[in-house]
C-alpha positions, 0 to 999 in steps of 0.5 A: 491767401492772409486773410483766408488763414487769418479769418480759419485761426479766427474761426479755430478759436472760436469754435475752441471758445464753444468748446469750452462753454458748451461741452462740443467738440469740434473735427478739423474738417467741420472747422475748415467748412465754416471758415469757408463758408464765413470767407465766402460770405465776406466776401458776398458782403464785401460786393453787396456794399460796394453796389450800395455804395455805386447805386448811391452814385459814391465810390466810398462805402458808408456807414449807411451802407453797412446797416442797410447790408445788416438789416435782416439781423435786428440784432446787430443792426442795433449794435452798429448803429449805436456804434456809429452813434459813439462814433459821431459824437467822438468825431464830432468833440474831437473835431470841436477840440481842434476848433478851439486850439485853431482859433486860440492859435489864430490869436482870437481873443480868449475868454476874460478868465483864461485871460486874467489867469495869463496877467496874474501868471506874467505879475508873479514872474516879474517879482 
């Protein structure tokens, strides 16, 4: 129920934006109909995504499943692919940072420049 209410609220907000931009009016019945159709379509999408994952013998929906769902809308597919690539590169950067931190914490050799800076800092502290 709360999810349906959230969809209805969001559709109402979007309709208000369109009303301002396009100088049109939406009745409460039309907003309710659009909300209902949107909610039903989301249920269909969820079932399709679940089936795509199950067909691939997985229990988790992946970005590839979402891309498959969006395949009929070129602009949506392009947007999803772009965001997926951005997330993947961001995740790789975070993994590399964690890897560097853990390797330094485990006592592995640090670069010569850093080692020299540490020694220099220790010398200045002694003086």
